[in-house]
ZAGUGU-347767 format. One record per residue (C-alpha): residue in three letters; x, y, z; residue number from 0. Coordinates in steps of 0.1 Angstrom, whole numbers. Each point is the difference from the previous one (the first is absolute). Example, Ala and Ser with C-alpha at 12.3 -4.5 7.8 and 13.67 -1.06 7.14 Angstrom:
+------+-------+-------+-------+------+
! resn !    xx !    yy !    zz ! resi !
+------+-------+-------+-------+------+
!  ALA !   123 !   -45 !    78 !    0 !
!  SER !    14 !    34 !    -7 !    1 !
+------+-------+-------+-------+------+
This chain:
+------+-------+-------+-------+------+
! resn !    xx !    yy !    zz ! resi !
+------+-------+-------+-------+------+
!  MET !   -81 !   -80 !    59 !    0 !
!  TYR !    22 !    10 !   -23 !    1 !
!  PHE !    12 !    36 !     4 !    2 !
!  PRO !    27 !    12 !   -28 !    3 !
!  TYR !    14 !    32 !     7 !    4 !
!  PHE !     3 !    27 !   -28 !    5 !
!  ARG !    19 !    34 !     5 !    6 !
!  GLY !   -27 !    25 !   -24 !    7 !
!  LYS !    15 !     3 !   -30 !    8 !
!  GLN !    -6 !     1 !   -32 !    9 !
!  TYR !    -2 !   -40 !    -8 !   10 !
!  GLU !    -7 !   -10 !    33 !   11 !
!  LEU !   -33 !    17 !     3 !   12 !
!  LEU !    -6 !   -14 !   -39 !   13 !
!  THR !     8 !   -34 !     9 !   14 !
!  ILE !   -28 !     4 !    34 !   15 !
!  LYS !   -27 !    20 !   -26 !   16 !
!  GLU !     2 !   -23 !   -28 !   17 !
!  ASN !    -2 !   -32 !    24 !   18 !
!  ALA !   -30 !    11 !    27 !   19 !
!  LYS !   -20 !   -20 !   -11 !   20 !
!  LEU !    25 !   -32 !     4 !   21 !
!  ILE !    11 !    15 !    27 !   22 !
!  SER !   -33 !     8 !    20 !   23 !
!  LYS !   -16 !   -43 !    -9 !   24 !
!  ASN !    34 !   -18 !    18 !   25 !
!  LYS !     4 !    17 !    33 !   26 !
!  ILE !    31 !    27 !   -13 !   27 !
!  ILE !    -1 !    27 !    17 !   28 !
!  PRO !    28 !    24 !    -9 !   29 !
!  ILE !    20 !    22 !    19 !   30 !
!  ILE !     4 !    36 !   -14 !   31 !
!  GLU !    23 !    26 !     5 !   32 !
!  PRO !     0 !    32 !   -14 !   33 !
!  VAL !    38 !    16 !   -14 !   34 !
!  LYS !   -19 !    27 !   -26 !   35 !
!  LYS !   -17 !    37 !     3 !   36 !
!  ASN !   -16 !   -11 !   -30 !   37 !
!  ILE !   -30 !   -18 !    15 !   38 !
!  SER !   -20 !    -8 !   -30 !   39 !
!  GLY !    13 !   -36 !   -10 !   40 !
!  LEU !    -3 !    -5 !    41 !   41 !
!  LYS !   -32 !    14 !    -6 !   42 !
!  ARG !   -17 !   -22 !   -29 !   43 !
!  THR !    17 !   -30 !    13 !   44 !
!  LEU !   -18 !     2 !    34 !   45 !
!  GLN !   -31 !     6 !   -20 !   46 !
!  THR !     4 !   -27 !   -15 !   47 !
!  LEU !     6 !   -21 !    29 !   48 !
!  LYS !   -29 !    15 !    13 !   49 !
!  ASP !   -25 !   -11 !   -27 !   50 !
!  TYR !     7 !   -34 !     3 !   51 !
!  GLU !    -1 !     2 !    34 !   52 !
!  ALA !    31 !   -11 !    12 !   53 !
!  GLN !    22 !     6 !    31 !   54 !
!  PHE !    32 !    14 !     4 !   55 !
!  VAL !    27 !    19 !    21 !   56 !
!  LEU !     2 !    36 !    -7 !   57 !
!  ILE !    36 !    14 !    18 !   58 !
!  VAL !    -6 !    34 !    10 !   59 !
!  ASN !    33 !    11 !    16 !   60 !
!  PRO !    25 !   -17 !   -33 !   61 !
!  LYS !    35 !     6 !     4 !   62 !
!  PHE !    14 !    -1 !   -32 !   63 !
!  GLY !    -2 !    24 !   -32 !   64 !
!  GLU !   -17 !    34 !     2 !   65 !
!  LEU !   -27 !    -5 !    26 !   66 !
!  ASN !    25 !   -11 !    27 !   67 !
!  GLY !   -11 !    25 !    27 !   68 !
!  ASN !   -30 !    19 !   -20 !   69 !
!  THR !   -31 !   -15 !    -4 !   70 !
!  THR !   -24 !    26 !     5 !   71 !
!  PHE !   -21 !    -7 !   -31 !   72 !
!  LEU !     2 !   -35 !     8 !   73 !
!  GLN !   -24 !     7 !    23 !   74 !
!  ASP !   -26 !    23 !   -15 !   75 !
!  GLU !     3 !   -16 !   -33 !   76 !
!  ILE !    -1 !   -37 !     7 !   77 !
!  LEU !   -12 !    -1 !    37 !   78 !
!  GLU !   -26 !    24 !     1 !   79 !
!  ASP !   -11 !    -4 !   -33 !   80 !
!  LEU !     3 !   -33 !   -20 !   81 !
!  LEU !     3 !   -19 !    28 !   82 !
!  LYS !   -25 !    16 !    22 !   83 !
!  GLU !   -28 !   -27 !    -4 !   84 !
!  TYR !    20 !   -34 !   -12 !   85 !
!  GLU !     9 !   -21 !    30 !   86 !
!  LYS !    21 !   -26 !   -16 !   87 !
!  TRP !    29 !    15 !     7 !   88 !
!  PHE !    26 !     3 !    29 !   89 !
!  LEU !    23 !    28 !     9 !   90 !
!  GLY !    32 !    -4 !    -3 !   91 !
!  TYR !    25 !    14 !    22 !   92 !
!  ILE !    39 !    -5 !     1 !   93 !
!  LEU !    15 !    -6 !    33 !   94 !
!  ASP !    41 !     9 !    -4 !   95 !
!  GLY !    27 !     8 !    21 !   96 !
!  LYS !    -9 !    33 !     2 !   97 !
!  THR !   -38 !    -6 !    12 !   98 !
!  THR !   -12 !    13 !    33 !   99 !
!  ILE !   -20 !   -17 !    28 !  100 !
!  GLN !   -20 !    35 !    -3 !  101 !
!  ASP !    -2 !    -1 !   -39 !  102 !
!  ILE !   -16 !   -31 !     3 !  103 !
!  LYS !   -23 !    13 !    29 !  104 !
!  GLN !   -10 !    30 !   -28 !  105 !
!  PHE !    -4 !   -22 !   -31 !  106 !
!  LEU !   -24 !   -19 !    24 !  107 !
!  ARG !   -18 !    25 !    15 !  108 !
!  ASP !    -5 !    14 !   -33 !  109 !
!  ASN !   -11 !   -33 !   -18 !  110 !
!  ASP !   -19 !   -14 !    26 !  111 !
!  LYS !   -27 !    -8 !   -25 !  112 !
!  ARG !    19 !   -19 !   -26 !  113 !
!  THR !    12 !   -34 !    -7 !  114 !
!  ILE !    36 !     3 !    11 !  115 !
!  ALA !    35 !   -19 !   -18 !  116 !
!  PHE !    37 !     7 !    19 !  117 !
!  ILE !    28 !   -11 !   -22 !  118 !
!  HIS !    27 !    -5 !    23 !  119 !
!  ASN !    29 !     8 !   -14 !  120 !
!  ASP !    30 !     6 !    27 !  121 !
!  PHE !   -28 !    14 !    31 !  122 !
!  LYS !    25 !    -2 !    28 !  123 !
!  ASP !   -27 !     4 !    31 !  124 !
!  GLY !   -22 !   -36 !    -7 !  125 !
!  LYS !    -2 !     2 !    40 !  126 !
!  GLN !   -18 !    36 !     2 !  127 !
!  LEU !   -22 !    -9 !   -35 !  128 !
!  ILE !   -14 !   -31 !    16 !  129 !
!  LYS !   -12 !    24 !    32 !  130 !
!  LEU !   -11 !    22 !   -21 !  131 !
!  LEU !   -23 !   -23 !   -20 !  132 !
!  ALA !   -12 !   -21 !    30 !  133 !
!  THR !   -18 !    39 !    11 !  134 !
!  LYS !   -26 !    -8 !   -22 !  135 !
!  ASN !     4 !   -35 !   -17 !  136 !
!  TYR !     3 !    13 !   -36 !  137 !
!  GLU !    -8 !   -26 !   -26 !  138 !
!  LEU !    32 !     3 !   -24 !  139 !
!  HIS !    21 !   -14 !   -30 !  140 !
!  HIS !    34 !    -3 !    10 !  141 !
!  ILE !    24 !    -3 !   -32 !  142 !
!  PHE !    37 !    -7 !     8 !  143 !
!  CYS !    24 !     8 !   -24 !  144 !
!  GLU !    23 !   -28 !    10 !  145 !
!  ASP !    34 !    17 !    -2 !  146 !
!  HIS !    -8 !    24 !    25 !  147 !
!  SER !   -20 !   -16 !    23 !  148 !
!  GLY !    14 !   -31 !    18 !  149 !
!  LYS !   -18 !   -37 !    15 !  150 !
!  LEU !    -5 !    17 !    30 !  151 !
!  TYR !   -10 !    34 !    -9 !  152 !
!  GLN !   -24 !   -18 !   -19 !  153 !
!  LYS !   -15 !   -28 !    30 !  154 !
!  LYS !    -7 !    34 !    20 !  155 !
!  PHE !   -31 !     6 !   -22 !  156 !
!  LYS !   -19 !   -32 !    -1 !  157 !
!  ASN !   -32 !     3 !    15 !  158 !
!  GLN !   -35 !    -8 !   -12 !  159 !
!  LYS !   -12 !    29 !   -11 !  160 !
!  SER !    30 !    11 !   -29 !  161 !
!  LYS !     8 !   -19 !   -27 !  162 !
!  ARG !    37 !    -4 !    -5 !  163 !
!  ILE !    19 !     4 !   -36 !  164 !
!  LEU !    36 !   -11 !   -11 !  165 !
!  ILE !    13 !    21 !   -27 !  166 !
!  ARG !    34 !   -13 !   -13 !  167 !
!  ASP !    20 !    15 !   -31 !  168 !
!  GLY !    10 !   -31 !   -24 !  169 !
!  PHE !    20 !    19 !   -26 !  170 !
!  ASN !    29 !     1 !     6 !  171 !
!  ARG !     4 !    31 !   -23 !  172 !
!  GLN !    37 !     0 !   -21 !  173 !
!  ARG !    18 !    18 !   -29 !  174 !
!  ASN !   -24 !   -19 !   -30 !  175 !
!  VAL !    33 !   -11 !   -11 !  176 !
!  ASP !     5 !   -20 !    30 !  177 !
!  TYR !   -33 !   -18 !     7 !  178 !
!  PRO !     1 !   -40 !    -3 !  179 !
!  ASP !   -23 !   -20 !   -21 !  180 !
!  ASP !   -17 !   -11 !    29 !  181 !
!  GLU !    -3 !     2 !    36 !  182 !
!  HIS !   -26 !     1 !    31 !  183 !
!  PHE !   -21 !    27 !     4 !  184 !
!  SER !   -22 !    -9 !    32 !  185 !
!  ASP !   -21 !   -30 !    18 !  186 !
!  LEU !   -23 !    26 !    21 !  187 !
!  ASN !   -26 !   -16 !   -24 !  188 !
!  ALA !     1 !   -32 !    15 !  189 !
!  THR !    15 !     8 !    37 !  190 !
!  TYR !   -11 !    31 !    11 !  191 !
!  GLU !   -28 !   -19 !    23 !  192 !
!  ASP !    24 !   -17 !    16 !  193 !
!  GLU !    18 !    35 !     9 !  194 !
!  GLY !   -32 !     2 !    16 !  195 !
!  MET !    -8 !    22 !   -21 !  196 !
!  ASP !   -41 !    12 !   -19 !  197 !
!  GLY !    14 !    14 !   -33 !  198 !
!  PHE !    31 !     3 !   -23 !  199 !
!  GLY !    17 !    26 !   -22 !  200 !
!  ASP !    33 !     8 !   -24 !  201 !
!  TYR !     6 !    30 !   -18 !  202 !
!  LEU !    -3 !   -18 !   -30 !  203 !
!  ILE !    27 !    -2 !   -29 !  204 !
!  VAL !    12 !    38 !    13 !  205 !
!  GLY !    15 !   -11 !    34 !  206 !
!  ASN !     0 !    28 !    27 !  207 !
!  GLN !    27 !    22 !   -10 !  208 !
!  TYR !   -16 !    37 !   -11 !  209 !
!  SER !    13 !    17 !   -29 !  210 !
!  GLU !   -11 !    27 !   -21 !  211 !
!  THR !    13 !   -11 !   -34 !  212 !
!  GLY !    21 !   -29 !   -12 !  213 !
!  GLY !    34 !     3 !   -11 !  214 !
!  PRO !     7 !    -7 !   -39 !  215 !
!  ALA !    -7 !   -30 !   -12 !  216 !
!  TYR !    37 !   -19 !   -10 !  217 !
!  ALA !   -24 !   -33 !     6 !  218 !
!  VAL !   -35 !    -5 !    -1 !  219 !
!  ALA !   -15 !   -25 !    25 !  220 !
!  ILE !   -39 !   -15 !    -4 !  221 !
!  HIS !   -10 !   -16 !    34 !  222 !
!  LEU !   -29 !   -30 !     2 !  223 !
!  THR !    -3 !   -15 !    32 !  224 !
!  TYR !   -15 !   -34 !     5 !  225 !
!  LEU !    -6 !   -25 !    27 !  226 !
!  ASP !    16 !   -38 !    -1 !  227 !
!  GLU !   -13 !   -39 !     7 !  228 !
!  ASP !     4 !    13 !    39 !  229 !
!  ASP !   -24 !    35 !    -6 !  230 !
!  ASP !    41 !    16 !     3 !  231 !
!  MET !    -2 !    35 !   -17 !  232 !
!  ARG !    26 !     4 !   -19 !  233 !
!  ILE !    11 !    26 !   -23 !  234 !
!  LYS !    14 !    -4 !   -35 !  235 !
!  HIS !    21 !    31 !   -20 !  236 !
!  PHE !     2 !     4 !   -36 !  237 !
!  ILE !    32 !    21 !   -11 !  238 !
!  SER !    10 !    16 !   -30 !  239 !
!  ASP !    24 !   -15 !   -23 !  240 !
!  ARG !    21 !    34 !    -2 !  241 !
!  THR !    12 !    14 !    33 !  242 !
!  ASP !    26 !    20 !    -4 !  243 !
!  THR !   -14 !    36 !   -12 !  244 !
!  PRO !   -34 !    22 !     6 !  245 !
!  ILE !   -12 !     0 !   -37 !  246 !
!  ASP !   -27 !   -14 !   -15 !  247 !
!  PRO !   -21 !   -14 !    27 !  248 !
!  ALA !   -34 !   -10 !   -20 !  249 !
!  GLY !    30 !   -23 !   -20 !  250 !
!  LYS !    10 !   -11 !    35 !  251 !
!  PHE !   -34 !    -2 !     9 !  252 !
!  ILE !    -6 !   -22 !   -29 !  253 !
!  GLU !    30 !   -26 !     8 !  254 !
!  ALA !   -13 !    -6 !    34 !  255 !
!  LEU !   -38 !    -5 !    -9 !  256 !
!  GLU !    12 !   -29 !   -28 !  257 !
!  LYS !    12 !   -20 !    32 !  258 !
!  LEU !   -31 !    11 !    22 !  259 !
!  ILE !   -20 !   -14 !   -30 !  260 !
!  ALA !    23 !   -31 !    -4 !  261 !
!  GLU !    -8 !    -8 !    40 !  262 !
!  ILE !   -38 !     6 !    -1 !  263 !
!  ASN !    -5 !   -17 !   -30 !  264 !
!  ASP !    17 !   -28 !    10 !  265 !
!  PRO !   -26 !   -31 !     8 !  266 !
!  SER !    18 !    -7 !    32 !  267 !
!  SER !     9 !    32 !    15 !  268 !
!  GLU !   -11 !     8 !    35 !  269 !
!  VAL !   -11 !    37 !   -10 !  270 !
!  PHE !   -36 !     2 !     8 !  271 !
!  ASN !   -13 !    14 !   -37 !  272 !
!  SER !   -23 !    30 !     9 !  273 !
!  ASN !   -16 !    28 !   -20 !  274 !
!  ALA !    37 !    18 !     9 !  275 !
!  CYS !    15 !   -27 !   -20 !  276 !
!  ASN !   -26 !     3 !   -29 !  277 !
!  GLU !     9 !    41 !     0 !  278 !
!  PHE !    41 !   -11 !    -4 !  279 !
!  ARG !   -15 !   -24 !   -30 !  280 !
!  GLU !   -16 !    29 !   -15 !  281 !
!  LEU !    29 !    24 !     5 !  282 !
!  TYR !    27 !   -30 !   -15 !  283 !
!  LYS !   -26 !    -6 !   -32 !  284 !
!  LYS !     3 !    37 !    -8 !  285 !
!  ARG !    37 !     4 !     8 !  286 !
!  HIS !   -13 !    34 !    21 !  287 !
!  PHE !    21 !    13 !    35 !  288 !
!  PRO !   -29 !    20 !    16 !  289 !
!  GLY !    24 !    16 !    25 !  290 !
!  LEU !    20 !   -15 !    32 !  291 !
!  GLY !   -31 !    17 !    18 !  292 !
!  TYR !   -25 !   -19 !   -15 !  293 !
!  VAL !    18 !   -38 !     5 !  294 !
!  LYS !     4 !     5 !    32 !  295 !
!  LYS !   -37 !     6 !     3 !  296 !
!  LEU !    -3 !   -27 !   -16 !  297 !
!  SER !    25 !   -27 !    20 !  298 !
!  MET !   -23 !    15 !    34 !  299 !
!  LYS !   -31 !   -11 !   -19 !  300 !
!  HIS !    12 !   -36 !    -6 !  301 !
!  HIS !    15 !     6 !    36 !  302 !
!  ILE !   -38 !     6 !    14 !  303 !
!  GLU !   -16 !   -27 !   -22 !  304 !
!  LEU !    25 !   -29 !    11 !  305 !
!  ILE !   -14 !     5 !    33 !  306 !
!  ALA !   -30 !    10 !    -4 !  307 !
!  ASN !    -3 !   -38 !   -20 !  308 !
!  TYR !    18 !   -12 !    33 !  309 !
!  LEU !   -26 !    11 !    25 !  310 !
!  ASN !   -28 !   -11 !   -20 !  311 !
!  GLY !    14 !   -37 !     0 !  312 !
+------+-------+-------+-------+------+
């Protein structure tokens, strides 16, 4: 099972919504951490996932953006309305360094009839949590953010009633101008079972670092993941030629896109020929710049298509 981790910004939600059918058919369970007070886009995305009977994890205590500490209307408008009669989803709850055992007890009491997924992100009291969960033998998904939950911590939660998922941040975020042409992304797709896990995930081509907006684009970068002959996942970065000033992002996009097109049209390329690649071809044919958010959406779509194809053998 593949668990891509999304923060609920516009293009992340659109990526999920536009790929809901693919997600539903391919053992893909998106994790969604809402970050915007305007939840109209979130509601449309969840409705589409429902329409395709897809599974997903919805986090109800987000730690970033406008909803950090302010989620009452998520309870009212989504949990008690939109998702009230829907069963194929998990209620996600982040366990971080500020979470207490009392917080978890209250959460479990309030949601005793829901299917729970704990997102482990630097929680400090694993032993007490194990004791708490043993009292009722809860059936859970434990989702571990690798950079903030070590191997010994993960091992504590290994039992027959729980599924364990490992999330790895494979995106080495840098200034656009500093990306290499090609670098390693992750091997969890091929090794998660060796790690004793029931599934794997990542933060796609965005990474775990959260920011509301990007800075000026001195260079434009397009990112495409691919699998090499050993099923090791790598990522190619296509960088514009001009990198000195923030002017002409549209022209710089075409410069980066020319390099991407040369790669995906090469018969010897290892890059999976996804529908997203075909959309990049159309943009190049029209010499059209749709905006950096749309470009990121296409890269995320390609990543999902790549893993769906891999999961299908």
